[in-house]
N, C-alpha and C positions, 0 to 999 in steps of 0.2 A: 384378433386382427389392427396395428396399427394404421392410425389415420395415414401415413404415404402410401399402408398397402391400398388399403379400402379407395382412397382417392385414385390410384391411379390404377385400379379393377375397377372401376365404378368412368370413367374416365375409358380404359377399352371397350369398355357394352357399349357409353353413346356410340366411341368409334366405329365399331360392327355396327351398333345402329344405322346410322347413318349411311354406313355405304351401301348396307343393300338396300335401307330407301333409295338410294341414286339410282345400281343399279335396279330399282322396279319401276324408277322413274325414266331411265334409259332406253332401257330395252323394254317394245311393243309387249303384250301383255302372253303373245302367243308363243311368246319365247320364257314365257318367266321360268314353264315346267322346267329347263332345264339346268339352270339354279340348280334344280336338287337331282337333278339328272346326272350331271358332270359330276366327274367320281376328278377331288383331286389328292393323291397318297391316298386311296382309298377310302377316303371323307368325299360326305357329299362339300359341292362348294359351299355353300350357307352352314355344314355345321364346320369346317375347314376352314374359309373367314369368323366366324365367331373363336376357332381355338388359338390361329393365329391372335388374335384381337385378343385373347386372355389372356396368352404365353407373354405378350409383349408388355401390357398390364402388370401383371405378375412379377415380369425382371426392373421394371423399371420401379416397378414400387419395393420393390430386394432394395433397391438400390439409396433409392430418396434414404429408406428407410435405414439401411447403413449410414448414411452419410449424415442423415440425424440425429439420428440416436449417438453415433461418435462427440455427433455439437451440441449434444445435451449432452455428455457423459465430462467433452469439457466444461461445461458451462458449473456442474455438479463437483468440480474436481475443484473449479475454482473459489468457490461458497464456501466450500471447505475446509482451503488454506487461509480463507479468510477468519472465519469459525477459528482454526489453531494458530492464529497470531502469526503465520506464516506472511513473511515480507518478498517483492518479486515479481518480475512479470508473473504475468497469467499465465500469455497466452504466447505462440510464436508465432505460427499461422496468421492469416491477413481473416481473419471471419465473414463469412458469405456477404450481401448483401441483408438478409432478411439480420443477422442476428448484431452489425454492426451497433446498432443503439442498444443495445441487450449491453452487448460489452461493454460500453462506453459507464453504461450506471454502473455494472462492474466496478469497472474500476475506482470509478467516481465512491463508490462507499469503504476500497480498499485503500482509495486515499482520507476519508472523510476515520474508518478506521482506524491506523496512523494516530493521526489529527487528535484523535478522542486520546486516545494511547497514552502517547507525549503528553497531554490533560493532564492527564491522571495522575500520570507517575511525579509529572512536577508540583502539581499538588499535593501527591503527598507526601514528596518533601520535605515543602514548605510545610506540613502540616506533622511531620514529624519531625524539623527544625522547632518549632514552639512548644511539641513537646517535652520533648529533647530538655527543651531550658525551664518552664515550670517541672517535670518530675524531675529534673536535678536540682533542685534548686531544693523541694519539698522534698526531696531522700538525705540530701544534708541538712538540711531539717532533725529529718528523724532519726535520721541514725546518729545523731552527736546526742538528740535525747535519749536510745537507744543507748546510744554509749557511757555515756553519761550513769544512767538507771540504774546497767548491769554496774560497770567501776563500783557507784556507791553504794548496792546496795546485794548482790551476791557476787563481784567479787572479795568486797569486805567480807563479807560474811566468810566465804569460802579461807581466807587466810587467819582469821581468831579460831578460826576452827582449830585449821594448820596448826595456827600458834599454843592452842590447852590440847589438841594430842602430841604434844612434841614433849608438851611440859608434863604431863599424862608418862609417858613413856617414861623418864629421867626418873618420876619418885615411885615407880613399876619396882616392885624387888625384882632384879633377877634371877632368882629361880620362879619366878610363876610364868612358865616358857605357855601356858593353850592361848591367856588373856594375852601374852607379846607380842603374839605368831593375829591372835586374828584384830590387838590394836596394830602389826604393821599393815595389818589389808584394809585396812579403816584409811589409815592413814595414807596412803599407796594411794587408795580410788581417792583419796581429798585433794591430792598431786596430781590426780591426775586431770580432774577436772577443773581445779585452780587451768592449767594447759592447755582444757579446749575451750575455757571463758578466754583465756589470752589471744586465739585463736581466732576466735569470732567478732573479738572487740577488733580483734587484727581484720575479719572478712567484709568489713559495714559499710559496704561502698555498692555502688550505683547495677544496674545490670545491664547501659547503652557502650556502644563504642566510644563515646571518648575521646573524636578526638581519631580511635583506630583505623583502618582499614580492616574490608570484611572478615580479609581470610586474617590481621591477625589476632582480627575478636576471638577466629573461632575457632585456632586455631590456640588462644591461651583458655577458649572456654573449657575444650576437650584436651588439654593436657593437668588444667586444673582440674577437669570429674574423673579424669582415667587413674589420676591419686589417689582416689579422694574410694572407689565404688568399683564394687571385685564385677569389672567384668573385664574382658577383650574389648578392648578398642583399640580399630584403625582408620586413621579418615588423609580425606585426598583434598586440601584448599588448596582452588588456583587463583591466581593474581586477576580480580576477576575489576572492569573499573567500572562502577555505579553509581546512579546517582543512593545522596544521600539520604531518603526516602526507600526505596527498595532496600538499599544495603541494612536499615533499619530493619523491618519488615525482614528479609528474608534473616536474618539474627535472632527475631523476637521466634519465630519458628522453629528453627533450630532449639531455642533455648525450652519452649510448650514438649513436641514432640521428644527432646530426650526426656521431658522433665515424666511427659506420661509414659515413657517407655521403661524409667527407673522405678514406675508405680504402677503400674500395669504388668507389664510383656512378663518378667522373672526370664531374663533374659539370660545370655553364661556369651553373649557379644556382638557390640555394636561399631555397626561400619558407618562413618556420614562423610556419601563425596558432593562438592559444591565444586563445578566441573563450566565452563562456554562451547557452546557446541548451536551452531547453523542460526545464527543469531540469537540467540537463548541460552540462558543463565541458569541448569539448571544442580537445582539440592536435592540431595537425595540421601534418605536413614532409612537405613536398613541392618535388623534386627532380625537373633532364633526364636523369639521368647512362643509362650504359649496361642497368639494374634484373637483376635477375637472378631464378629460382624457384624464388616462397615455399612450394611443397609438400616440395621438396627441400635449404632452409636448415630449417625449424622441425626438421630433430634432430639435425642443422647446425650447430649458430648457437649461439655461449653470448647472445651480448648478444640474440640476434632470444629466445630461450625467457628469462633480462632480465626484458624488455622484456613479457615475456607476464604476467611472475609480477612486476610490481610495476603492473600496472596490476592483477587479481585483488587485491592482497592491498586493494588501496581499492575494492573494489566495480565496477570499471570493466573494460571492455573492448578489447583494439587487433588493427584490421583493419592486414594492408596488402597493398596492391596493387600491384604492379612489375609491367610488361613490357618486355620486353629489350628496346635502343637505343630506349624510349619514356620513361625511369624510374618512379621509384617516391614512390609515400604509403603513410602511416603517420598514422592516424587515433587518438588513444584521445577514449573518452567514462566520462565519469567522472561518473555523480548528483550533483547538491547533493543530503546529506540534511543535512552533517554543516556549517557556516561557524564560521571563523574566530570574526567577531563574535559569534553566540551562545556558545562554548567563553569567549570573552574572560569577557566577561559575568556568568554559571553563574562561573566561574571569582573575578570581582568581590563574587558577590553571595557566594560560603562564606568 
């Protein structure tokens, strides 16, 4: 029995007791027996009073219980909306006086959450910019060193091997078809290695967006990947105006997710979606691979933990659903409370 119901029944019993005491007090002792002998609707008067009081108490209790249940459901729903990052008006009806202070505190909590999310995303943006500058400098130096070493060592050795193979082919007797065929295969392998080395030297570049929008960076990454891997790939990337830090984190989450898919999923198809819905930026990556046990991987997968941390750093949530033999779906939801164009306008005003 709920508390409003219990209170109403107890009050009804107290009312019945008060009525009975009043009757006994007002009536002479000689007429007390008539309270029992007199019947109403087939019941002794005393029992009738008790039954009516109980019915009234139960009816009032049901109404109060229904009223307060609706109020508490509204409170729980409002707290859930805050937990999920939703914004906007939490309730439309005027709350009862008993709950007005509670609703004021809930609205204050929502405001504090919103401000906290803004601060977190702003700090993430500043941190991302600092990290990008540092990483870009380190990567530039490392790319230069690696490209120089590859060119001076591997490329030169491949070139020398190619020249030696050409010289051997020229001095070989024309009637030695068996060895000539084998040497031709070796020469083709050397030429292919040279082509791959040139491609590797051309692709030594950083992984950041480097001034591109999130849409441009993702499209470029997915287009390049589609030409190199045996996967049926589809993607839809909307142009969403986000803060630099949010864009950087979403791009890195996509890279980590694609890396995990290529290494572990054994998938035949891959679909990537970036959309804006109801004030959220939603990134979704779906494959039809072998799937995995999400709960078991949470504690042992560095990549999965890293993606969860990146999503949390920008005030978002990451959800992974995977079924053995049916594939995996990763979804990141980030509330849009600090847009890139707003930030640019603020910088221009300063």
